[in-house]
N, CA, C and O atoms as a MOPAC input file, in Angstrom:
PM7 MOZYME 1SCF
protein

 N      1.59500 1    19.56100 1    13.27600 1
 C      2.85100 1    18.96400 1    12.42100 1
 C      2.13700 1    17.67700 1    12.06300 1
 O      2.18600 1    17.14300 1    10.95500 1
 N      1.30100 1    17.12500 1    13.38300 1
 C      0.62400 1    15.79400 1    13.25500 1
 C     -0.33500 1    15.80300 1    11.33100 1
 O     -0.51100 1    14.96600 1    10.44500 1
 N     -0.74700 1    17.49700 1    11.58300 1
 C     -2.00900 1    17.46200 1    10.38100 1
 C     -1.10300 1    17.24800 1     8.88100 1
 O     -1.54800 1    16.80000 1     7.82400 1
 N      0.12000 1    17.66000 1     9.13300 1
 C      1.37600 1    17.52500 1     7.49300 1
 C      0.98500 1    15.82500 1     7.26800 1
 O      0.75400 1    15.36500 1     6.15000 1
 N      0.95700 1    14.97500 1     8.56500 1
 C      1.37100 1    13.98200 1     8.18400 1
 C      0.38200 1    13.06900 1     8.16300 1
 O      0.63700 1    11.88000 1     7.96900 1
 N     -0.81400 1    13.50300 1     8.35200 1
 C     -2.08400 1    12.87000 1     7.99000 1
 C     -2.26000 1    13.26000 1     6.53400 1
 O     -2.42800 1    12.43000 1     5.64000 1
 N     -2.20500 1    14.73000 1     6.32600 1
 C     -2.66100 1    15.17300 1     4.75600 1
 C     -1.61900 1    13.97600 1     3.83000 1
 O     -2.05900 1    13.08900 1     3.09900 1
 N     -0.62900 1    14.17300 1     4.02600 1
 C      0.71300 1    13.45100 1     3.10100 1
 C      0.19400 1    11.67700 1     3.18500 1
 O      0.59200 1    10.97800 1     2.25400 1
 N     -0.43100 1    11.18700 1     3.97800 1
 C     -1.30100 1     9.92300 1     4.54700 1
 C     -2.33400 1     9.58400 1     3.59100 1
 O     -2.47400 1     8.46900 1     3.08900 1
 N     -3.19900 1    10.81200 1     3.32000 1
 C     -4.48700 1    11.06000 1     2.51600 1
 C     -4.32100 1    11.12200 1     1.00400 1
 O     -5.00800 1    10.55300 1     0.15600 1
 N     -3.11600 1    12.04600 1     0.80700 1
 C     -2.82100 1    12.22700 1    -0.44200 1
 C     -1.97600 1    10.61600 1    -1.24700 1
 O     -2.14800 1    10.42600 1    -2.45100 1
 N     -1.21300 1     9.72200 1    -0.50000 1
 C     -0.62000 1     9.07000 1    -1.08200 1
 C     -1.69700 1     7.59100 1    -1.11100 1
 O     -1.47800 1     6.58800 1    -1.79000 1
 N     -3.28600 1     7.88000 1     0.14200 1
 C     -4.10600 1     6.78500 1    -0.59300 1
 C     -4.50700 1     7.18700 1    -1.55200 1
 O     -4.71600 1     6.31900 1    -2.40000 1
 N     -4.78500 1     8.44200 1    -1.90300 1
 C     -5.77700 1     8.85000 1    -2.98800 1
 C     -4.87100 1     8.67800 1    -4.09700 1
 O     -5.55600 1     8.14900 1    -4.97200 1
 N     -3.43600 1     8.87700 1    -4.62800 1
 C     -2.99200 1     8.73400 1    -5.00200 1
 C     -2.56000 1     6.59100 1    -5.76100 1
 O     -2.42300 1     5.96000 1    -6.80900 1
 N     -2.55000 1     6.46900 1    -4.69900 1
 C     -2.33600 1     4.89200 1    -4.71100 1
 C     -3.60800 1     3.87300 1    -5.00300 1
 O     -3.56700 1     2.66900 1    -5.25600 1
 N     -4.64100 1     4.66900 1    -4.89700 1
 C     -6.23900 1     4.20400 1    -5.29200 1
 C     -6.12400 1     4.17300 1    -6.17900 1
 O     -6.14100 1     3.06700 1    -6.71900 1
 N     -5.93300 1     5.31200 1    -6.93200 1
 C     -6.16400 1     5.45300 1    -8.61500 1
 C     -5.01500 1     4.58400 1    -9.52400 1
 O     -4.97800 1     4.15900 1   -10.67800 1
 N     -4.08600 1     4.55800 1    -8.33500 1
 C     -3.26000 1     3.63800 1    -9.57300 1
 C     -3.46700 1     2.31900 1    -9.63200 1
 O     -3.24000 1     1.64600 1   -10.63800 1
 N     -3.85200 1     1.93500 1    -8.69900 1
 C     -4.41200 1     0.60100 1    -7.92400 1
 C     -5.60600 1     0.55900 1    -9.11200 1
 O     -5.54500 1    -0.28100 1   -10.01100 1
 N     -6.67900 1     1.52500 1    -9.03400 1
 C     -7.98900 1     1.23300 1   -10.10200 1
 C     -7.50000 1     0.78300 1   -11.25100 1
 O     -7.70800 1    -0.38200 1   -11.58900 1
 N     -6.75500 1     1.67100 1   -12.04200 1
 C     -5.94900 1     1.62500 1   -12.78800 1
 C     -5.34400 1     0.13500 1   -13.17400 1
 O     -5.45400 1    -0.35300 1   -14.29900 1
 N     -5.05300 1    -0.15000 1   -12.67800 1
 C     -4.18700 1    -1.52600 1   -12.63000 1
 C     -5.43300 1    -2.45500 1   -12.89700 1
 O     -5.64700 1    -2.92100 1   -14.01600 1
 N     -6.12800 1    -2.66600 1   -11.96500 1
 C     -6.61700 1    -3.51000 1   -11.52000 1
 C     -8.04700 1    -3.43600 1   -13.09500 1
 O     -8.47200 1    -4.40300 1   -13.72800 1
 N     -8.31800 1    -2.38300 1   -13.22000 1
 C     -9.16300 1    -2.54100 1   -14.02700 1
 C     -8.54900 1    -3.15500 1   -15.89300 1
 O     -9.10700 1    -3.80500 1   -16.77700 1
 N     -7.54000 1    -2.68500 1   -15.79800 1
 C     -6.57300 1    -3.03600 1   -16.86000 1
 C     -6.28200 1    -5.10200 1   -16.75300 1
 O     -5.90700 1    -5.89300 1   -17.61800 1
 N     -6.53200 1    -5.23100 1   -15.82900 1
 C     -5.74700 1    -6.73300 1   -15.59500 1
 C     -7.07400 1    -7.27400 1   -15.50100 1
 O     -7.18700 1    -8.22800 1   -16.27200 1
 N     -8.06500 1    -7.04700 1   -14.88800 1
 C     -9.37900 1    -7.94000 1   -14.89300 1
 C     -9.83300 1    -7.89900 1   -16.23400 1
 O    -10.69700 1    -8.73400 1   -16.50400 1
 N     -9.43300 1    -7.06200 1   -17.23500 1
 C     -9.76500 1    -6.83000 1   -19.13000 1
 C     -8.46400 1    -7.88700 1   -18.94300 1
 O     -8.63900 1    -8.86800 1   -18.22000 1
 N     -7.63800 1    -7.75900 1   -19.35600 1
 C     -6.53900 1    -8.43500 1   -19.97100 1
 C     -6.20000 1   -10.04200 1   -19.55000 1
 O     -6.46200 1   -10.98500 1   -20.29700 1
 N     -5.77000 1   -10.13700 1   -18.64000 1
 C     -5.73100 1   -11.50100 1   -17.86900 1
 C     -7.09100 1   -12.27400 1   -16.86000 1
 O     -7.82300 1   -13.13500 1   -17.34800 1
 N     -7.16300 1   -12.03000 1   -16.14900 1
 C     -8.24100 1   -13.06000 1   -14.99800 1
 C     -8.79500 1   -11.77600 1   -14.55100 1
 O     -8.42100 1   -10.60600 1   -14.48000 1
 N     -9.86600 1   -12.49000 1   -14.27200 1
 C    -11.03800 1   -11.21900 1   -13.72300 1
 C    -11.43800 1   -11.94500 1   -12.07400 1
 O    -12.30900 1   -12.76200 1   -11.77800 1
 N    -10.42900 1   -11.27200 1   -11.24000 1
 C    -10.42700 1   -11.89800 1    -9.89100 1
 C    -11.62700 1   -11.09800 1    -8.63800 1
 O    -11.86400 1   -11.23400 1    -7.43800 1
 N    -12.03500 1   -10.41200 1    -9.54900 1
 C    -13.46900 1    -9.38600 1    -8.72300 1
 C    -14.27000 1   -10.23400 1    -7.80700 1
 O    -15.30300 1    -9.80700 1    -7.29300 1
 N    -13.81400 1   -11.42400 1    -7.59300 1
 C    -14.82900 1   -11.82900 1    -6.59000 1
 C    -14.28500 1   -12.34500 1    -5.68000 1
 O    -14.94900 1   -12.78100 1    -4.74000 1
 N    -12.85200 1   -12.44100 1    -5.71300 1
 C    -11.91500 1   -12.86600 1    -4.55000 1
 C    -11.77700 1   -10.81900 1    -3.70700 1
 O    -12.29000 1   -10.27300 1    -2.73000 1
 N    -10.66900 1   -10.31000 1    -4.96500 1
 C    -10.52200 1    -9.06200 1    -4.11800 1
 C    -11.27600 1    -7.79500 1    -5.19500 1
 O    -10.41300 1    -7.20000 1    -5.83900 1
 N    -12.71300 1    -7.31800 1    -5.47000 1
 C    -13.08800 1    -6.31300 1    -5.35400 1
 C    -11.90200 1    -4.91500 1    -5.20500 1
 O    -10.88700 1    -4.77200 1    -4.52300 1
 N    -12.54800 1    -4.10900 1    -6.11500 1
 C    -11.58800 1    -2.31300 1    -5.99600 1
 C    -12.27000 1    -1.95200 1    -4.57100 1
 O    -11.69400 1    -1.33700 1    -3.67400 1
 N    -13.27400 1    -2.32300 1    -4.53200 1
 C    -13.71300 1    -1.15500 1    -3.17200 1
 C    -12.78100 1    -1.86900 1    -1.51200 1
 O    -12.53300 1    -1.28800 1    -0.45600 1
 N    -12.49400 1    -3.27400 1    -1.94300 1
 C    -11.67200 1    -3.53900 1    -0.66100 1
 C     -9.73800 1    -3.40800 1    -1.15800 1
 O     -8.84300 1    -3.92400 1    -0.48800 1
 N     -9.58600 1    -2.85500 1    -2.04400 1
 C     -8.37300 1    -2.43900 1    -2.64400 1
 C     -8.20700 1    -1.60500 1    -1.75700 1
 O     -7.42000 1    -1.84200 1    -0.84000 1
 N     -9.19700 1     0.04600 1    -1.84800 1
 C     -9.20700 1     0.92800 1    -1.82900 1
 C     -9.47900 1     1.26300 1    -0.16900 1
 O     -8.75800 1     1.95300 1     0.55200 1
 N    -10.30900 1     0.80000 1     0.08000 1
 C    -10.46100 1     0.72500 1     1.98900 1
 C     -9.16100 1     0.36500 1     2.36800 1
 O     -8.76800 1     0.98500 1     3.35600 1
 N     -8.14600 1    -0.66600 1     1.76200 1
 C     -6.79800 1    -1.39900 1     2.73100 1
 C     -5.94200 1    -0.15300 1     2.90000 1
 O     -5.38300 1     0.19900 1     3.93900 1
 N     -5.92100 1     0.64800 1     1.35700 1
 C     -4.78800 1     1.47700 1     1.03400 1
 C     -5.57500 1     2.93800 1     2.10800 1
 O     -4.74200 1     3.47800 1     2.83500 1
 N     -6.36300 1     3.25400 1     2.15900 1
 C     -6.99400 1     4.56000 1     3.43000 1
 C     -6.29600 1     3.98900 1     4.83700 1
 O     -5.53000 1     4.54900 1     5.62100 1
 N     -6.81600 1     2.78100 1     4.83900 1
 C     -6.52800 1     2.33400 1     6.37400 1
 C     -5.23200 1     1.97300 1     6.57600 1
 O     -4.84300 1     2.51500 1     7.61000 1
 N     -4.30000 1     1.24700 1     6.02300 1
 C     -3.17400 1     1.58500 1     5.70200 1
 C     -1.95400 1     2.95100 1     5.63500 1
 O     -1.00900 1     3.30700 1     6.33900 1
 N     -2.61600 1     3.43700 1     4.35500 1
 C     -2.31200 1     5.14000 1     4.11300 1
 C     -2.24100 1     5.98000 1     5.95900 1
 O     -1.42400 1     6.59700 1     6.64300 1
 N     -3.21500 1     5.63800 1     6.03200 1
 C     -3.18700 1     6.57300 1     7.46700 1
 C     -2.90500 1     5.99600 1     9.12500 1
 O     -2.78700 1     6.68200 1    10.14100 1
 N     -2.86700 1     5.03000 1     9.03400 1
 C     -1.94100 1     4.07300 1    10.07100 1
 C     -0.36300 1     4.32000 1    10.06100 1
 O      0.32800 1     4.37500 1    11.07800 1
 N      0.19100 1     4.48700 1     8.47900 1
 C      1.42900 1     4.49800 1     7.92400 1
 C      1.70100 1     5.93300 1     8.09700 1
 O      2.86400 1     6.33100 1     8.17500 1
 N      0.44300 1     6.93300 1     8.17900 1
 C      1.32700 1     8.54800 1     8.90600 1
 C      1.25900 1     8.48000 1    10.33800 1
 O      2.22600 1     9.01800 1    10.87800 1
 N      0.37400 1     7.96100 1    11.15000 1
 C      0.69600 1     8.28400 1    12.46000 1
 C      1.54800 1     7.05400 1    13.31600 1
 O      1.58400 1     6.93400 1    14.54100 1
 N      2.21100 1     6.19400 1    12.30900 1
 C      2.97500 1     5.61400 1    12.49800 1
 C      4.33900 1     6.16700 1    12.88100 1
 O      5.04300 1     6.12900 1    13.89000 1
 N      4.46400 1     6.93200 1    11.11700 1
 C      5.60800 1     7.65800 1    10.80500 1
 C      6.03800 1     8.97700 1    11.88200 1
 O      7.07700 1     9.34000 1    12.43300 1
 N      4.38100 1     9.53300 1    11.82700 1
 C      4.71800 1    10.80900 1    13.18000 1
 C      4.96300 1    10.63000 1    14.36400 1
 O      5.11100 1    11.56700 1    15.14800 1
 N      5.07400 1     9.03200 1    14.79000 1
 C      5.09800 1     8.98400 1    16.29000 1
 C      6.62000 1     8.47400 1    16.21800 1
 O      7.36100 1     8.53600 1    17.19800 1
 N      7.07300 1     7.89900 1    14.81500 1
 C      8.09100 1     7.50100 1    15.31000 1
 C      9.58100 1     9.24100 1    15.21600 1
 O     10.71400 1     9.43000 1    15.65900 1
 N      8.79200 1     9.87200 1    14.56100 1
 C      9.91600 1    10.51300 1    14.04500 1
 C      9.70900 1    11.28500 1    15.31100 1
 O     10.53800 1    12.19600 1    15.30800 1
 N      8.69600 1    11.34400 1    16.79900 1
 C      8.44300 1    12.03500 1    17.45800 1
 C      9.70000 1    11.31600 1    18.64600 1
 O     10.75400 1    11.82700 1    19.02500 1
 N      9.18000 1    10.16100 1    18.95900 1
 C     10.47700 1     9.55200 1    19.81100 1
 C     12.15000 1     9.41600 1    19.47900 1
 O     13.14300 1     9.43600 1    20.20600 1
 N     11.96800 1     9.28000 1    18.14100 1
 C     13.64500 1     9.46800 1    17.57800 1
 C     14.04100 1    10.52100 1    16.99100 1
 O     15.14700 1    10.42400 1    16.46100 1
 N     13.33800 1    11.82600 1    16.87600 1
 C     13.89800 1    12.61700 1    15.86600 1
 C     14.72500 1    12.42000 1    14.83900 1
 O     14.43800 1    12.08200 1    13.69000 1
 N     16.10400 1    12.72300 1    15.46300 1
 C     17.02000 1    12.11700 1    14.38700 1
 C     17.20000 1    10.71500 1    13.48300 1
 O     17.42400 1    10.83800 1    12.27900 1
 N     17.14100 1     9.95200 1    13.82500 1
 C     16.54300 1     8.61300 1    12.77100 1
 C     15.23200 1     7.79500 1    13.19000 1
 O     15.23200 1     6.56900 1    13.29800 1
 N     14.19900 1     8.54600 1    13.39600 1
 C     13.04400 1     7.83200 1    13.24400 1
 C     12.41800 1     7.51200 1    12.15200 1
 O     11.67500 1     6.55400 1    11.93800 1
 N     12.97900 1     8.93700 1    11.00600 1
 C     12.22700 1     8.28700 1     9.61000 1
 C     13.07900 1     7.29800 1     9.37100 1
 O     12.67300 1     6.23700 1     9.84500 1
 N     14.21600 1     7.21500 1     8.76400 1
 C     14.84700 1     6.26700 1     8.88700 1
 C     14.25100 1     4.76800 1     9.09000 1
 O     13.77100 1     3.88500 1     8.38000 1
 N     14.49800 1     4.94200 1    10.21100 1
 C     14.19400 1     3.63500 1    10.97700 1
 C     12.78500 1     3.08300 1    10.29200 1
 O     12.61200 1     1.99600 1     9.74100 1
 N     11.73400 1     4.26700 1    10.51300 1
 C     10.33100 1     3.27300 1     9.86300 1
 C     10.50100 1     3.40700 1     8.71700 1
 O      9.59200 1     2.92500 1     8.04200 1
 N     11.39800 1     3.92700 1     8.09800 1
 C     11.16900 1     3.28800 1     6.05200 1
 C     11.97000 1     2.26400 1     5.92500 1
 O     11.92800 1     1.89300 1     4.75200 1
 N     12.95000 1     1.37800 1     6.78800 1
 C     13.57900 1     0.48400 1     6.61400 1
 C     12.59700 1    -0.16000 1     7.20000 1
 O     12.36600 1    -1.10700 1     6.44900 1
 N     11.38300 1    -0.24400 1     8.72200 1
 C     10.34600 1    -1.15000 1     8.86100 1
 C      9.13400 1    -1.24400 1     7.70600 1
 O      8.22400 1    -2.07300 1     7.70900 1
 N      9.36700 1    -0.12300 1     6.65900 1
 C      7.92500 1    -0.42600 1     5.88200 1
 C      8.71200 1    -0.95900 1     5.02100 1
 O      8.07800 1    -1.92900 1     4.60500 1
 N      9.80600 1    -0.91900 1     4.44100 1
 C     10.06300 1    -1.78200 1     3.14900 1
 C      9.46100 1    -3.07800 1     3.34900 1
 O      8.68300 1    -3.65900 1     2.59200 1
 N     10.19300 1    -3.69400 1     5.13800 1
 C     10.54400 1    -5.22200 1     5.15200 1
 C      8.92900 1    -5.34500 1     5.59400 1
 O      8.60200 1    -6.48000 1     5.94300 1
 N      8.29500 1    -4.72600 1     5.61200 1
 C      6.94300 1    -5.28200 1     6.23200 1
 C      5.98200 1    -5.43400 1     4.77000 1
 O      4.90900 1    -6.01100 1     4.59400 1
 N      6.73600 1    -4.76400 1     3.95300 1
 C      6.11700 1    -4.38000 1     2.09700 1
 C      6.47100 1    -5.98200 1     1.57600 1
 O      5.71500 1    -6.69500 1     0.91500 1
 N      7.98300 1    -6.36900 1     2.12100 1
 C      8.67700 1    -7.26600 1     1.38700 1
 C      8.00900 1    -8.78600 1     2.10700 1
 O      7.93800 1    -9.85500 1     1.50200 1
 N      7.62500 1    -8.57900 1     3.33300 1
 C      7.10300 1    -9.93400 1     4.01700 1
 C      5.58000 1   -10.09800 1     3.97000 1
 O      5.19700 1   -11.25800 1     4.11600 1
 N      4.38600 1    -8.91100 1     3.74800 1
 C      3.41100 1    -9.01100 1     3.50800 1
 C      3.50900 1   -10.11400 1     2.14700 1
 O      2.67000 1   -11.01400 1     2.15100 1
 N      4.33300 1   -10.08000 1     1.18500 1
 C      3.68000 1   -10.50000 1    -0.58200 1
 C      3.72100 1   -11.86200 1    -0.48100 1
 O      3.19400 1   -12.60300 1    -1.31000 1
 N      4.71200 1   -12.48700 1     1.12600 1
 C      4.04300 1   -13.72100 1     1.36200 1
 C      2.56900 1   -14.38700 1     1.38400 1
 O      2.37000 1   -15.58600 1     1.19000 1
 N      1.60900 1   -13.46600 1     1.63700 1
 C      0.35600 1   -14.06300 1     2.17500 1
 C     -0.44400 1   -14.41700 1     0.52900 1
 O     -1.07300 1   -15.46700 1     0.39100 1
 N     -0.31000 1   -13.37300 1    -0.66900 1
 C     -0.46000 1   -14.03600 1    -1.87300 1
 C     -0.14200 1   -15.35800 1    -2.07500 1
 O     -0.89100 1   -16.26700 1    -2.43200 1
 N      1.09100 1   -15.39200 1    -1.80500 1
 C      1.81800 1   -16.23900 1    -2.68900 1
 C      1.29600 1   -17.50800 1    -1.69500 1
 O      1.30700 1   -18.61400 1    -2.23600 1
 N      0.86400 1   -17.44600 1    -0.36600 1
 C      0.20300 1   -19.00900 1     0.14600 1
 C     -1.01200 1   -19.16500 1    -0.04200 1
 O     -1.61000 1   -20.21300 1     0.19800 1
 N     -1.69300 1   -17.77200 1    -0.65600 1
 C     -2.89500 1   -17.99100 1    -0.24800 1
 C     -3.59500 1   -19.52000 1    -1.47900 1
 O     -3.29600 1   -19.54300 1    -2.67200 1
 N     -4.26000 1   -20.31900 1    -0.98900 1
 C     -4.89600 1   -21.40800 1    -1.40400 1
 C     -6.37200 1   -22.04500 1    -1.15800 1
 O     -6.79100 1   -23.17200 1    -1.42400 1
 N     -7.16000 1   -20.66700 1    -0.41800 1
 C     -8.60500 1   -21.09500 1    -0.55500 1
 C     -9.15600 1   -20.05600 1    -1.62000 1
 O     -9.46300 1   -18.88700 1    -1.38900 1
 N     -9.20900 1   -20.60500 1    -2.61700 1
 C    -10.09100 1   -19.99100 1    -4.17200 1
 C    -11.07600 1   -21.13200 1    -4.30600 1
 O    -10.92500 1   -22.35200 1    -4.24000 1
 N    -12.64700 1   -19.98400 1    -4.61600 1
 C    -14.11600 1   -20.52900 1    -4.90100 1
 C    -13.45500 1   -21.61100 1    -6.27500 1
 O    -12.43300 1   -21.45500 1    -6.94400 1
 N    -14.03700 1   -22.21900 1    -6.30900 1
 C    -14.34500 1   -23.42600 1    -7.11500 1
 C    -14.18100 1   -22.67500 1    -8.50400 1
 O    -13.28200 1   -22.42000 1    -9.30500 1
 N    -15.10300 1   -22.52900 1    -8.39800 1
 C    -15.96600 1   -21.22600 1    -9.43700 1
 C    -14.61400 1   -20.67900 1   -10.60900 1
 O    -14.54800 1   -20.67700 1   -11.83900 1
 N    -13.78600 1   -20.30900 1    -9.66500 1
 C    -12.50200 1   -19.28600 1   -10.39300 1
 C    -11.48400 1   -19.56800 1   -11.14100 1
 O    -10.54700 1   -20.21000 1   -10.66800 1
 N    -11.48300 1   -19.09900 1   -12.56000 1
 C    -10.56100 1   -19.89300 1   -13.13400 1
 C     -9.17600 1   -18.99700 1   -13.15100 1
 O     -9.06800 1   -17.78500 1   -12.96600 1
 N     -8.17700 1   -19.94700 1   -13.42500 1
 C     -6.48400 1   -19.37700 1   -13.39600 1
 C     -6.06700 1   -18.49300 1   -12.02400 1
 O     -5.64100 1   -17.35400 1   -11.83400 1
 N     -6.41800 1   -19.61900 1   -11.19000 1
 C     -6.19500 1   -19.02500 1    -9.93800 1
 C     -4.07200 1   -18.67400 1    -9.46500 1
 O     -3.52000 1   -18.08500 1    -8.53600 1
 N     -3.55400 1   -19.42400 1   -10.70500 1
 C     -2.11700 1   -19.52300 1   -11.12200 1
 C     -1.62100 1   -18.04200 1   -11.26800 1
 O     -0.43400 1   -17.79500 1   -11.05900 1
 N     -2.40900 1   -17.15500 1   -11.58600 1
 C     -2.42200 1   -15.77600 1   -11.49400 1
 C     -2.49200 1   -15.12700 1   -10.25100 1
 O     -1.78200 1   -14.13100 1   -10.11000 1
 N     -3.21300 1   -15.49500 1    -9.31500 1
 C     -3.51800 1   -14.59600 1    -8.12300 1
 C     -2.04100 1   -13.59500 1    -7.44000 1
 O     -1.98600 1   -12.45100 1    -6.98700 1
 N     -0.88300 1   -14.76900 1    -7.66100 1
 C      0.06300 1   -14.05500 1    -6.63600 1
 C      0.74200 1   -13.12300 1    -7.89200 1
 O      1.59800 1   -12.34400 1    -7.47200 1
 N      0.59600 1   -13.09100 1    -8.80500 1
 C      1.22800 1   -12.21700 1    -9.93100 1
 C      0.46500 1   -10.81000 1   -10.54500 1
 O      0.94400 1    -9.94600 1   -11.28000 1
 N     -1.03200 1   -10.92600 1    -9.90500 1
 C     -1.55900 1    -9.64600 1    -9.69000 1
 C     -1.63700 1    -8.79200 1    -8.35400 1
 O     -1.59400 1    -7.56300 1    -8.31000 1
 N     -1.75800 1    -9.65700 1    -7.26400 1
 C     -1.77400 1    -8.95000 1    -6.19800 1
 C      0.07000 1    -8.46000 1    -5.69700 1
 O      0.35000 1    -7.31300 1    -5.34800 1
 N      0.77800 1    -9.23700 1    -5.75100 1
 C      2.29500 1    -8.82700 1    -5.57600 1
 C      2.37300 1    -7.31500 1    -6.31100 1
 O      3.32300 1    -6.69100 1    -5.83900 1
 N      1.99900 1    -6.92300 1    -6.83500 1
 C      2.58500 1    -5.48300 1    -7.28200 1
 C      1.26800 1    -4.00700 1    -6.73200 1
 O      1.46900 1    -2.79200 1    -6.71400 1
 N      0.18900 1    -4.67300 1    -6.41500 1
 C     -0.25700 1    -4.48100 1    -5.61700 1
 C      0.07600 1    -4.08300 1    -3.85600 1
 O     -0.58400 1    -3.35700 1    -3.11200 1
 N      1.35500 1    -4.87000 1    -3.56200 1
 C      1.23600 1    -4.80600 1    -2.39800 1
 C      2.82000 1    -3.37100 1    -2.08300 1
 O      3.31900 1    -2.95300 1    -1.03800 1
 N      3.10200 1    -3.06200 1    -3.51100 1
 C      4.01200 1    -2.03900 1    -3.53600 1
 C      3.56400 1    -0.37900 1    -3.79100 1
 O      4.14800 1     0.66200 1    -3.49000 1
 N      2.58400 1    -0.57200 1    -4.31100 1
 C      2.31100 1     0.73800 1    -5.10500 1
 C      2.05800 1     2.04800 1    -3.68800 1
 O      2.41200 1     3.22400 1    -3.77600 1
 N      1.49500 1     1.52700 1    -2.69600 1
 C      1.58800 1     2.45000 1    -1.17800 1
 C      3.00200 1     2.76500 1    -0.94500 1
 O      3.39800 1     3.79500 1    -1.49100 1
 N      3.94500 1     2.02000 1    -0.17000 1
 C      4.82800 1     2.42000 1    -0.08400 1
 C      5.89600 1     3.07700 1    -0.74600 1
 O      6.87500 1     3.69500 1    -0.32600 1
 N      5.38600 1     2.73700 1    -2.13400 1
 C      6.43300 1     3.77000 1    -3.00400 1
 C      6.30700 1     4.87800 1    -3.20200 1
 O      7.29700 1     5.58800 1    -3.38100 1
 N      4.97500 1     5.40100 1    -3.23300 1
 C      4.15100 1     6.57200 1    -3.17000 1
 C      4.59900 1     7.12700 1    -1.77300 1
 O      4.75500 1     8.32400 1    -1.53000 1
 N      4.78600 1     6.09900 1    -0.88800 1
 C      4.96600 1     7.05100 1     0.60000 1
 C      6.42800 1     7.22700 1     0.53900 1
 O      6.87600 1     8.35500 1     0.74300 1
 N      7.24600 1     6.22300 1     0.27600 1
 C      8.55700 1     6.70100 1    -0.03600 1
 C      8.81800 1     7.91800 1    -1.24900 1
 O      9.95500 1     8.34000 1    -1.04300 1
 N      8.35400 1     8.47000 1    -2.14800 1
 C      8.34500 1     8.82900 1    -3.22000 1
 C      8.02400 1    10.89100 1    -2.23300 1
 O      8.64900 1    11.90400 1    -1.91700 1
 N      6.80200 1    10.36300 1    -2.20500 1
 C      6.48200 1    11.67400 1    -1.23600 1
 C      6.83900 1    12.15500 1     0.08300 1
 O      6.68300 1    13.36100 1     0.27600 1
 N      7.29200 1    11.43800 1     1.03300 1
 C      7.48600 1    12.08600 1     2.70200 1
 C      8.14400 1    13.14600 1     2.45200 1
 O      7.66700 1    14.24200 1     2.74400 1
 N      9.89900 1    12.96900 1     1.60800 1
 C     10.28500 1    13.74600 1     1.50300 1
 C      9.59500 1    15.48100 1     1.68900 1
 O     10.11700 1    16.49300 1     2.15700 1
 N      8.58200 1    15.30400 1     1.24900 1
 C      7.84500 1    16.85200 1     1.18200 1
 C      7.70500 1    17.03000 1     2.92000 1
 O      7.85400 1    18.20900 1     3.24300 1
 N      7.46700 1    16.16300 1     4.01100 1
 C      7.39600 1    16.79600 1     5.02400 1
 C      8.44700 1    16.94100 1     5.66900 1
 O      8.39900 1    17.63000 1     6.68800 1
 N      9.54900 1    16.40400 1     5.30800 1
 C     10.67100 1    16.85200 1     5.75800 1
 C     11.00500 1    18.29000 1     5.07500 1
 O     11.11800 1    19.29200 1     5.78200 1
 N     11.10300 1    18.32100 1     4.17500 1
 C     10.82400 1    20.52400 1     3.56500 1
 C     10.52200 1    21.11200 1     4.10500 1
 O     11.02500 1    22.19300 1     4.41200 1
 N      9.40800 1    20.56300 1     4.50700 1
 C      7.97500 1    21.78700 1     5.20000 1
 C      9.06900 1    21.70400 1     6.51900 1
 O      9.96100 1    22.55000 1     6.45000 1
 N      9.11100 1    20.92300 1     7.54500 1
 C      9.91100 1    21.57200 1     8.60700 1
 C     10.85900 1    22.06700 1     9.04200 1
 O     11.15300 1    22.52400 1    10.14700 1
 N     11.44000 1    21.94500 1     7.95500 1
 C     13.02600 1    22.98700 1     8.12400 1
 C     12.51800 1    24.17600 1     7.74000 1
 O     13.24000 1    25.17300 1     7.70400 1

């Protein structure tokens, strides 16, 4: 059973990384290049770390509370995602050579929602396979 959660975490991380790569590449071309602060490899590493952590936590929540574990976990995931957008909004320590820092929150905030959206979209696959 943990194997299916682990595979879901890998798939969600991979799809999220691909989506973020497209978004980041286009944003760097069109708006502002923040690759000094946030290179693509950091985004991908974060997605895989968070994706695998989320899969483990979801597995634990369904084991501890079989009836409501998934619902509780999804609510916690949504609140954690909403709270995480405060980090880029409060960021102030930019390199002095970096221009257009006022666009940084608008660049980073969509990245906070990519992985949770794919997780919530693909997690019903596990429920379907459990039955």
